[in-house]
C-alpha atoms as an extended CHARMM CRD file, in Angstrom:
* protein
*
       170  EXT
         1         1  PRO       CA             -6.1390000000       62.9040000000      -34.4830000000  PROA      1               0.0000000000
         2         2  VAL       CA             -4.0920000000       60.8060000000      -32.0230000000  PROA      2               0.0000000000
         3         3  THR       CA             -5.1610000000       59.9720000000      -28.4630000000  PROA      3               0.0000000000
         4         4  ILE       CA             -2.4230000000       60.1700000000      -25.8830000000  PROA      4               0.0000000000
         5         5  THR       CA             -2.6610000000       58.5150000000      -22.4520000000  PROA      5               0.0000000000
         6         6  ASN       CA             -0.1830000000       58.6620000000      -19.6220000000  PROA      6               0.0000000000
         7         7  VAL       CA              0.9060000000       55.2090000000      -18.4450000000  PROA      7               0.0000000000
         8         8  ASN       CA              1.4690000000       54.4790000000      -14.7360000000  PROA      8               0.0000000000
         9         9  LEU       CA              3.2960000000       51.4550000000      -13.3260000000  PROA      9               0.0000000000
        10        10  THR       CA              1.0200000000       49.4730000000      -10.9260000000  PROA      10              0.0000000000
        11        11  ASN       CA              0.7190000000       45.9060000000       -9.6450000000  PROA      11              0.0000000000
        12        12  ALA       CA             -1.7840000000       43.8520000000      -11.5620000000  PROA      12              0.0000000000
        13        13  ARG       CA             -3.6720000000       41.0370000000       -9.8840000000  PROA      13              0.0000000000
        14        14  PHE       CA             -4.7290000000       38.1650000000      -12.0080000000  PROA      14              0.0000000000
        15        15  TYR       CA             -6.4350000000       34.9770000000      -10.8100000000  PROA      15              0.0000000000
        16        16  ASN       CA             -7.2640000000       31.7720000000      -12.5980000000  PROA      16              0.0000000000
        17        17  SER       CA             -9.9630000000       29.5510000000      -11.1300000000  PROA      17              0.0000000000
        18        18  TYR       CA            -10.2980000000       25.8970000000      -11.9730000000  PROA      18              0.0000000000
        19        19  PRO       CA            -12.6030000000       23.2970000000      -10.4650000000  PROA      19              0.0000000000
        20        20  ALA       CA            -10.4560000000       20.5880000000       -8.8610000000  PROA      20              0.0000000000
        21        21  ASN       CA             -9.9560000000       18.2250000000       -5.9740000000  PROA      21              0.0000000000
        22        22  ILE       CA             -6.7350000000       17.8700000000       -4.0320000000  PROA      22              0.0000000000
        23        23  VAL       CA             -5.8430000000       14.3100000000       -3.1150000000  PROA      23              0.0000000000
        24        24  ALA       CA             -2.8860000000       13.0860000000       -1.0870000000  PROA      24              0.0000000000
        25        25  LEU       CA             -0.4000000000       10.8820000000       -2.9110000000  PROA      25              0.0000000000
        26        26  LYS       CA             -0.8430000000        8.2390000000       -0.2420000000  PROA      26              0.0000000000
        27        27  GLU       CA             -3.9240000000        7.8110000000        1.8930000000  PROA      27              0.0000000000
        28        28  VAL       CA             -4.8630000000        4.7360000000        3.8740000000  PROA      28              0.0000000000
        29        29  GLU       CA             -7.8550000000        3.7860000000        5.9520000000  PROA      29              0.0000000000
        30        30  LEU       CA             -6.9670000000        2.1590000000        9.2580000000  PROA      30              0.0000000000
        31        31  ARG       CA             -9.1100000000       -0.8550000000       10.0900000000  PROA      31              0.0000000000
        32        32  GLY       CA             -8.5180000000       -3.5290000000       12.6800000000  PROA      32              0.0000000000
        33        33  GLN       CA             -7.7260000000       -7.0700000000       11.5920000000  PROA      33              0.0000000000
        34        34  VAL       CA             -8.8310000000       -8.6100000000       14.8860000000  PROA      34              0.0000000000
        35        35  SER       CA            -11.9150000000       -7.9830000000       16.9720000000  PROA      35              0.0000000000
        36        36  GLY       CA            -12.0320000000       -6.4970000000       20.4320000000  PROA      36              0.0000000000
        37        37  TYR       CA            -12.4680000000       -3.3390000000       22.4290000000  PROA      37              0.0000000000
        38        38  ILE       CA            -10.2280000000       -0.3090000000       21.9210000000  PROA      38              0.0000000000
        39        39  THR       CA             -8.0870000000       -0.0320000000       25.0640000000  PROA      39              0.0000000000
        40        40  GLY       CA             -5.6430000000        2.6220000000       23.9280000000  PROA      40              0.0000000000
        41        41  ILE       CA             -5.4120000000        5.6120000000       21.5730000000  PROA      41              0.0000000000
        42        42  TYR       CA             -1.8580000000        6.9580000000       21.3670000000  PROA      42              0.0000000000
        43        43  PHE       CA             -1.8980000000        9.9880000000       19.0440000000  PROA      43              0.0000000000
        44        44  ILE       CA             -3.2020000000       13.5340000000       18.8250000000  PROA      44              0.0000000000
        45        45  GLU       CA             -5.8360000000       13.9600000000       16.1500000000  PROA      45              0.0000000000
        46        46  GLY       CA             -4.7690000000       15.9770000000       13.1240000000  PROA      46              0.0000000000
        47        47  LYS       CA             -1.0570000000       15.7360000000       13.9740000000  PROA      47              0.0000000000
        48        48  LYS       CA              1.8860000000       14.1570000000       12.2000000000  PROA      48              0.0000000000
        49        49  VAL       CA              2.6310000000       10.4910000000       12.8860000000  PROA      49              0.0000000000
        50        50  HSD       CA              5.6890000000        8.4890000000       11.9030000000  PROA      50              0.0000000000
        51        51  SER       CA              5.9650000000        5.0700000000       10.3180000000  PROA      51              0.0000000000
        52        52  GLY       CA              5.6720000000        2.3160000000       12.9280000000  PROA      52              0.0000000000
        53        53  GLU       CA              4.2800000000        4.6350000000       15.6220000000  PROA      53              0.0000000000
        54        54  LYS       CA              1.6830000000        2.9720000000       17.8530000000  PROA      54              0.0000000000
        55        55  LEU       CA             -1.7730000000        4.4360000000       17.1660000000  PROA      55              0.0000000000
        56        56  TYR       CA             -4.4400000000        2.1190000000       18.5820000000  PROA      56              0.0000000000
        57        57  GLU       CA             -4.4760000000       -0.8740000000       20.8840000000  PROA      57              0.0000000000
        58        58  ILE       CA             -7.1610000000       -3.5170000000       20.8390000000  PROA      58              0.0000000000
        59        59  ASP       CA             -7.6510000000       -5.5240000000       24.0480000000  PROA      59              0.0000000000
        60        60  ARG       CA             -4.6640000000       -7.8740000000       23.8410000000  PROA      60              0.0000000000
        61        61  ARG       CA             -5.3850000000      -10.2140000000       26.7420000000  PROA      61              0.0000000000
        62        62  LYS       CA             -7.0680000000      -13.0060000000       24.8050000000  PROA      62              0.0000000000
        63        63  TYR       CA             -4.5210000000      -12.7780000000       21.9860000000  PROA      63              0.0000000000
        64        64  GLN       CA             -1.6340000000      -12.8850000000       24.4360000000  PROA      64              0.0000000000
        65        65  ALA       CA             -3.1790000000      -15.9020000000       26.1870000000  PROA      65              0.0000000000
        66        66  ALA       CA             -3.6460000000      -17.6860000000       22.8440000000  PROA      66              0.0000000000
        67        67  TYR       CA             -0.0430000000      -16.9050000000       21.8940000000  PROA      67              0.0000000000
        68        68  GLU       CA              1.3440000000      -18.1870000000       25.1830000000  PROA      68              0.0000000000
        69        69  GLY       CA             -0.8710000000      -21.2830000000       24.9420000000  PROA      69              0.0000000000
        70        70  SER       CA              0.4290000000      -21.9280000000       21.4410000000  PROA      70              0.0000000000
        71        71  GLN       CA              4.0100000000      -21.6080000000       22.6750000000  PROA      71              0.0000000000
        72        72  SER       CA              3.2400000000      -24.2450000000       25.3120000000  PROA      72              0.0000000000
        73        73  ASN       CA              1.6510000000      -26.5170000000       22.7130000000  PROA      73              0.0000000000
        74        74  VAL       CA              4.7980000000      -26.3000000000       20.5820000000  PROA      74              0.0000000000
        75        75  LYS       CA              6.9460000000      -27.2890000000       23.5560000000  PROA      75              0.0000000000
        76        76  ILE       CA              4.6160000000      -30.1940000000       24.3740000000  PROA      76              0.0000000000
        77        77  ALA       CA              4.6770000000      -31.3880000000       20.7580000000  PROA      77              0.0000000000
        78        78  GLU       CA              8.4770000000      -31.1190000000       20.6160000000  PROA      78              0.0000000000
        79        79  THR       CA              8.8620000000      -33.0370000000       23.8730000000  PROA      79              0.0000000000
        80        80  ASN       CA              6.4860000000      -35.7230000000       22.6050000000  PROA      80              0.0000000000
        81        81  LEU       CA              8.5050000000      -35.8930000000       19.3790000000  PROA      81              0.0000000000
        82        82  GLU       CA             11.7070000000      -36.4630000000       21.3630000000  PROA      82              0.0000000000
        83        83  LYS       CA             10.0640000000      -39.3300000000       23.2900000000  PROA      83              0.0000000000
        84        84  VAL       CA              8.6450000000      -40.9170000000       20.1430000000  PROA      84              0.0000000000
        85        85  GLN       CA             12.0250000000      -40.5000000000       18.4070000000  PROA      85              0.0000000000
        86        86  ARG       CA             13.7540000000      -42.3600000000       21.2430000000  PROA      86              0.0000000000
        87        87  ASP       CA             11.1580000000      -45.1330000000       21.0560000000  PROA      87              0.0000000000
        88        88  ALA       CA             11.5450000000      -45.4150000000       17.2830000000  PROA      88              0.0000000000
        89        89  ASP       CA             15.3440000000      -45.5300000000       17.6090000000  PROA      89              0.0000000000
        90        90  ARG       CA             15.0630000000      -48.2010000000       20.2970000000  PROA      90              0.0000000000
        91        91  TYR       CA             12.7060000000      -50.3640000000       18.2280000000  PROA      91              0.0000000000
        92        92  THR       CA             14.8690000000      -49.8900000000       15.1330000000  PROA      92              0.0000000000
        93        93  ASP       CA             17.9160000000      -51.1770000000       17.0300000000  PROA      93              0.0000000000
        94        94  LEU       CA             15.9270000000      -54.1220000000       18.3830000000  PROA      94              0.0000000000
        95        95  ALA       CA             14.5620000000      -54.8930000000       14.9070000000  PROA      95              0.0000000000
        96        96  ARG       CA             18.1240000000      -55.1400000000       13.5490000000  PROA      96              0.0000000000
        97        97  GLN       CA             18.7470000000      -57.8510000000       16.1470000000  PROA      97              0.0000000000
        98        98  ASP       CA             15.4040000000      -59.4530000000       15.2900000000  PROA      98              0.0000000000
        99        99  ALA       CA             14.3510000000      -58.9820000000       18.9300000000  PROA      99              0.0000000000
       100       100  VAL       CA             11.0550000000      -57.1490000000       18.4300000000  PROA      100             0.0000000000
       101       101  ALA       CA              7.8840000000      -57.7230000000       16.4790000000  PROA      101             0.0000000000
       102       102  LYS       CA              7.7200000000      -55.9410000000       13.1050000000  PROA      102             0.0000000000
       103       103  GLN       CA              4.3390000000      -54.4980000000       14.1040000000  PROA      103             0.0000000000
       104       104  LEU       CA              5.8610000000      -52.6640000000       17.0950000000  PROA      104             0.0000000000
       105       105  LEU       CA              8.5030000000      -51.1130000000       14.8410000000  PROA      105             0.0000000000
       106       106  ASP       CA              5.8550000000      -50.0850000000       12.3040000000  PROA      106             0.0000000000
       107       107  ASN       CA              3.7500000000      -48.5250000000       15.0600000000  PROA      107             0.0000000000
       108       108  ALA       CA              6.7520000000      -46.6550000000       16.4440000000  PROA      108             0.0000000000
       109       109  LEU       CA              7.6500000000      -45.2670000000       12.9870000000  PROA      109             0.0000000000
       110       110  THR       CA              4.0260000000      -44.2170000000       12.4090000000  PROA      110             0.0000000000
       111       111  ASP       CA              3.9650000000      -42.5080000000       15.8050000000  PROA      111             0.0000000000
       112       112  LEU       CA              7.1740000000      -40.6870000000       14.8370000000  PROA      112             0.0000000000
       113       113  LYS       CA              5.6390000000      -39.3690000000       11.6160000000  PROA      113             0.0000000000
       114       114  ASN       CA              2.5160000000      -38.2760000000       13.5170000000  PROA      114             0.0000000000
       115       115  ALA       CA              4.5960000000      -36.5210000000       16.1680000000  PROA      115             0.0000000000
       116       116  LYS       CA              6.4900000000      -34.5890000000       13.4800000000  PROA      116             0.0000000000
       117       117  GLN       CA              3.1720000000      -33.5060000000       11.9630000000  PROA      117             0.0000000000
       118       118  GLN       CA              1.9310000000      -32.4340000000       15.4040000000  PROA      118             0.0000000000
       119       119  VAL       CA              5.0180000000      -30.2320000000       15.8150000000  PROA      119             0.0000000000
       120       120  ASP       CA              4.3340000000      -28.6630000000       12.4090000000  PROA      120             0.0000000000
       121       121  ALA       CA              0.6630000000      -28.0910000000       13.3180000000  PROA      121             0.0000000000
       122       122  ALA       CA              1.6130000000      -26.5640000000       16.6790000000  PROA      122             0.0000000000
       123       123  ASN       CA              4.0910000000      -24.2300000000       14.9400000000  PROA      123             0.0000000000
       124       124  SER       CA              1.3920000000      -23.1630000000       12.4830000000  PROA      124             0.0000000000
       125       125  GLU       CA             -0.9670000000      -22.3510000000       15.3540000000  PROA      125             0.0000000000
       126       126  LEU       CA              1.8430000000      -20.4260000000       17.0440000000  PROA      126             0.0000000000
       127       127  ILE       CA              2.3490000000      -18.3080000000       13.9170000000  PROA      127             0.0000000000
       128       128  LYS       CA             -1.4060000000      -17.6250000000       13.7130000000  PROA      128             0.0000000000
       129       129  ALA       CA             -1.5920000000      -16.6780000000       17.4020000000  PROA      129             0.0000000000
       130       130  LYS       CA              1.4800000000      -14.4290000000       17.0770000000  PROA      130             0.0000000000
       131       131  THR       CA             -0.0380000000      -12.7270000000       14.0310000000  PROA      131             0.0000000000
       132       132  ASP       CA             -3.3150000000      -12.0420000000       15.8650000000  PROA      132             0.0000000000
       133       133  TYR       CA             -1.3750000000      -10.7650000000       18.8860000000  PROA      133             0.0000000000
       134       134  ASP       CA              0.6430000000       -8.4240000000       16.6500000000  PROA      134             0.0000000000
       135       135  TYR       CA             -2.5160000000       -7.2190000000       14.8900000000  PROA      135             0.0000000000
       136       136  SER       CA             -3.9590000000       -6.1290000000       18.2360000000  PROA      136             0.0000000000
       137       137  LEU       CA             -1.6220000000       -3.1350000000       17.9740000000  PROA      137             0.0000000000
       138       138  ILE       CA             -2.2640000000       -0.8080000000       15.0520000000  PROA      138             0.0000000000
       139       139  ASN       CA              0.7870000000        1.1530000000       13.9290000000  PROA      139             0.0000000000
       140       140  ALA       CA              1.2080000000        3.9180000000       11.3660000000  PROA      140             0.0000000000
       141       141  PRO       CA              2.0980000000        2.4150000000        7.9740000000  PROA      141             0.0000000000
       142       142  PHE       CA              3.9930000000        5.5370000000        6.8180000000  PROA      142             0.0000000000
       143       143  ASP       CA              4.8010000000        9.1130000000        7.8270000000  PROA      143             0.0000000000
       144       144  GLY       CA              1.8470000000       11.4280000000        7.4020000000  PROA      144             0.0000000000
       145       145  THR       CA             -0.9990000000       13.2840000000        9.0210000000  PROA      145             0.0000000000
       146       146  ILE       CA             -3.6360000000       11.3550000000       10.9310000000  PROA      146             0.0000000000
       147       147  GLY       CA             -7.2560000000       12.4140000000       10.8540000000  PROA      147             0.0000000000
       148       148  PHE       CA             -9.8950000000       12.4390000000       13.5340000000  PROA      148             0.0000000000
       149       149  SER       CA            -10.5460000000        9.1590000000       15.3020000000  PROA      149             0.0000000000
       150       150  ARG       CA            -13.7860000000        7.4950000000       14.2820000000  PROA      150             0.0000000000
       151       151  VAL       CA            -13.7950000000        5.3900000000       17.4590000000  PROA      151             0.0000000000
       152       152  LYS       CA            -13.3320000000        6.1790000000       21.1160000000  PROA      152             0.0000000000
       153       153  LEU       CA            -11.8950000000        4.1740000000       23.9980000000  PROA      153             0.0000000000
       154       154  GLY       CA            -14.0500000000        1.1660000000       24.7610000000  PROA      154             0.0000000000
       155       155  ALA       CA            -15.5320000000        0.8920000000       21.2700000000  PROA      155             0.0000000000
       156       156  LEU       CA            -15.9470000000       -2.6430000000       19.9300000000  PROA      156             0.0000000000
       157       157  ILE       CA            -14.4180000000       -3.1140000000       16.5110000000  PROA      157             0.0000000000
       158       158  THR       CA            -15.1150000000       -5.7650000000       13.9080000000  PROA      158             0.0000000000
       159       159  PRO       CA            -12.2050000000       -7.0530000000       11.7970000000  PROA      159             0.0000000000
       160       160  GLY       CA            -11.9840000000       -5.3350000000        8.4240000000  PROA      160             0.0000000000
       161       161  GLN       CA            -15.2190000000       -3.3940000000        8.8840000000  PROA      161             0.0000000000
       162       162  THR       CA            -14.8020000000       -0.7460000000       11.5530000000  PROA      162             0.0000000000
       163       163  LEU       CA            -13.0250000000        2.3300000000       10.1840000000  PROA      163             0.0000000000
       164       164  LEU       CA            -10.7110000000        3.6640000000       12.8660000000  PROA      164             0.0000000000
       165       165  ASN       CA             -9.0390000000        6.5750000000       11.0940000000  PROA      165             0.0000000000
       166       166  THR       CA             -7.2020000000        7.6760000000        7.9550000000  PROA      166             0.0000000000
       167       167  ILE       CA             -3.6070000000        8.6990000000        7.4160000000  PROA      167             0.0000000000
       168       168  SER       CA             -2.5700000000       10.9100000000        4.4980000000  PROA      168             0.0000000000
       169       169  SER       CA              0.8550000000       11.7140000000        3.1940000000  PROA      169             0.0000000000
       170       170  ASP       CA              1.8750000000       15.3250000000        3.1550000000  PROA      170             0.0000000000
C-alpha cells in the first residue's frame, strides 16, 4: 500500500534564536578633563551628533582668565628678554674695549640666559592654560548617536571621574 498526500504551496516561517549582545563598533564615554560647573548642554538626547560638534560647556571664566594671564606673562617675559639682550649686547661691546668690569659682563650674560628660560617657562604655562581652556568645551569625537545626559546644568564635575554621557557609532 502507498500513502498519497496532496501538497500545497505555503510560506514557511523559520526562526533561529541565539543568545548574544550587540555592541557598537565605536563607543566612548565622555568625561571632563577639567573641573567646574556645567554651564551649557548643546544636544538633544538620543540624537545623532557629528564629529567636533559642541556638546557640553564647563564654566570657562577661570580658564579664560588663566589663559589671558599667561598671554600677558609671555609678553612680559619677552619684553624683559629684549631689555636684558640690549644690556648684554652693550656690556659685550664695552668688554671688547676693556671699558667694563668682567663681573658686569658675566652678570649680564647670566641674566640673558635666565630671561630666555623665563620666556620658555611662560610659553609652557601658556600652553597649559590654553589646553585647560580648550578642555572646558567638550566636543563629539566622532559621528554617532549620543545617549542620555548623566549630568544636568549646574552640576559640578570632577576631572576624569564624572561620566557625562556616551556616544556610539551607528
